[in-house]
N, C-alpha and C positions, 0 to 999 in steps of 0.2 A: 711132892715123891712119895709122901706118907699118905697120901687119900688117896691116892691112884693103884697104890700097891695094894691098900686097903680094899678098894672096889673089885678091879682083877680078881685077886684071890675068893671074894665072897662067887664069884662067877663059873658055873660050871663049865671045866671046858670043853663037856661036847656043846653044848649048846654054844659055846663061842664061837666056836669051826663050822656050824649050820650057819648064824648068824652072817658074820665072814664070806660065806658062800654063798649066799643069797642075792645079798649087797655086790657083788659078783657081777654074778648071773642078771643080775635085772638093770646093770653097769653095760654087759656087752648086747642084752637085746636093744637099749636104745643107741645105742651107738651103732649097731648093726642097720636098725631102724631109719637112723639118720641115713647113712650112707648108703642107700635103696634109696632114700626120698629125693637124693642130691642126683642124683642117677636119672632118675623120671621127668626131674626138673630139664636137667640138660638135652636128654631127648625130645620131650615137646615144646622148646623154644630153639628153634632154630637158629643162626645170626642173620645177619645184613647176607654172608659171604655165602653161605651156604643157598639164600633163596634165590639170590641174583645167579648162581652158578645152576640150579636146576631151569632158571626161566633162558638165562644163553642155551643150555642143553636144547630145549623146548623151540626154538625160535630155528638152532639149525639143523632141525632133525626134519619142521619145518620148510627149510631149506632148501634139504635134500632132495625133500618129495616133488617138489615144484619141479626142481631140475629134471628130475626124472621126467616127469609128465611133458617136459616141452620135448625131450631128448625122443618117445618113448611115442608121443602123437602126431600121425604125422597132419601135413602141411597142405589145408584144402584151398583153392580156387575158386571163391562164390561164381566167378563169370564162368557159365560152362559156354563154349565152343561148338555150335554143331558144326561139320566143315559134309559139306555133300556132293557128291559126286554123282554124274547123269555121264552118259554116252552119246557119243554121234559120228552119223561119217559124212566128208567132207572133200568135192570132188578136188582137183587142182586148180591154186585160183595166185592171181599173182600179186605182189604188192610192188611201190612204189616208196621208198623213201634214201632216206643216208644211210652209211654201214658203216659200222668200226669192230677192229678185232679184241673183243672186254676179255681181261683176266679182274676177276673179281675178288683176287688179291692184293693186286697190283695199282688196280684204278678204280676204286668201289663206284664213285664218283662220274664217273666218265656216262656211263646212261643219260644218266638224266640231264647232261647239257647235248646228250646228244637231239631228244628230244625237245629242249629251248631252241637250238637249231632248226629243226624238223618248224616247231611251230614259228619262225621268224622267218623263213623263206617258204612256208607254206600254200601263201599265193602265189610258186611261181607253178604249181602242177594242181592247184586246187578242179581245175577246170580235166581233170581228166582220174580224179578222183570217182569210183562205183558209185551208184546213188543210189537212194532206194522211192518209193513211187511218190514222194514227199519233198523229196528235190536233198534228202542229206545223205552225208558218206554214210556205207554201209560199214562200214569198222576201218579202228585206225589198229595195225599190228605193231606189239616189239616181239619182232621176226627173228628164229635162231636157226646157225647150221655150225656145223662141227667144220675144221679146218681146210676141210678137204671140201666143202661145196656141198657136198653129197646128203645133207639137212639129217646128219645122224646127231646123237645127243652128245651133246658139250665134252671136251677131254674133262674127265672127272665132275663135270656138274660143274664149272668153275671155271672153264672159259673156253674161246670161241669166238665167231661172226654174228654181230648182231643189227639188227635194221628197225630203224624208226619208223611206222613207211604208212601208208593209204591202200585198202585193198582200192585196184584200177584190175580193168579190164582184159582179158589177154593180150592182145595186141598193141597194146601200148606199147611206143617204145620212151628209155627213159631220157629225157632230155639232159643237156649237158651238164652235169657237177651233182646225176642223178644215178640210181642205182634201180633197178631192178630182178625183183626174184619171185620164180613160182616155186608156191611149195605144194608138193607132190601128194597126188590122194591119201588120205593116213581116214583110218577110224581110230579116233580118242576119246578117251575120258575125261571131265573137264569139271574144273570146281571154280566156283566163285569167288574170291579172292575180297576179307573187310580188314583194311590195316591186320594184316595175317600172314600175307606172302609165305611167311621161311617157313610159318605154320603146315600153313594148305599145299606148298612146295616139296616138305619133309613126308607128312602123311600119304598125298599118295605116293612117293618113288619109293617111299622104304618101309610104306604097312600094306598101303591098299593094294599097289598094282602087284606086291608079292604075295598078298595072301588072294587074291582074285586066281591067280597060276597064270598075269598077265606080264608082259616083258617090254619095257621103254626101248623103240624099234626107232626114234626118231625126235631130234630138237624138239625140249617144249616150249608150243608158242603160247604171247601173250594178246591177247583180245582184249578192247578198249570199245563196248558194244555203248553208240552214240545215242538207241532209244532207248538205253538204263542211263544218260547223264554219266558217259563214259567210264558206266560201271568193266570193275577188271576181272576177267576170270582168266585162269592158266587151262592150259587144252596139253593134255598128254598122249603123244603116239604109239597104240598099241601094237598097231596092227598097218602093214601097204597095201592099200589095193591095185 
């Protein structure tokens, strides 16, 4: 204690306070710089949790973009089907065959059964079939008529009389168990069917005929062409002759 009091008593009080202030200033500067460095290091080095969150956000955004693309991009069908519609006129002609009343909603498979019946019994009427120059039948018809048998369009285009038959001469009389129809003379639109029956039917009925200013004035008829290995065509009556 004697030594301490002696040393301090020899120091100028003003210089003493200056030294203390300088030491405090240096300490504060060092402390401040240390805190700043620690803070910068925390920002520069992210934790695993922070990195994972960022990656998850990126994936989420990519999934949302993909979802929006699926919604906004319309679906396209690479297979383009061209429906060609032609026109013709036909005089009245006769068909001999098997008849049923058909309701598309109640008995959709009955037409196929009717054609099977025709095939099984066709030899009974083959002699009556109208022939071409090569001795082949000129045509097999899926003929239709409304319930009044006036050959008007089917009721709501879904039900009416249907005949599976072969074209015959007008003077032929129907044998027992068979029926004969005479289809009136019409001007027709017709189109080829290639495994797209309903598509062709709907296009001509709901698009082509209204666009051209025509009207369906008779029942639609199905024609199977023997010269084209039974190629199916649909005939749409647009004018009675």
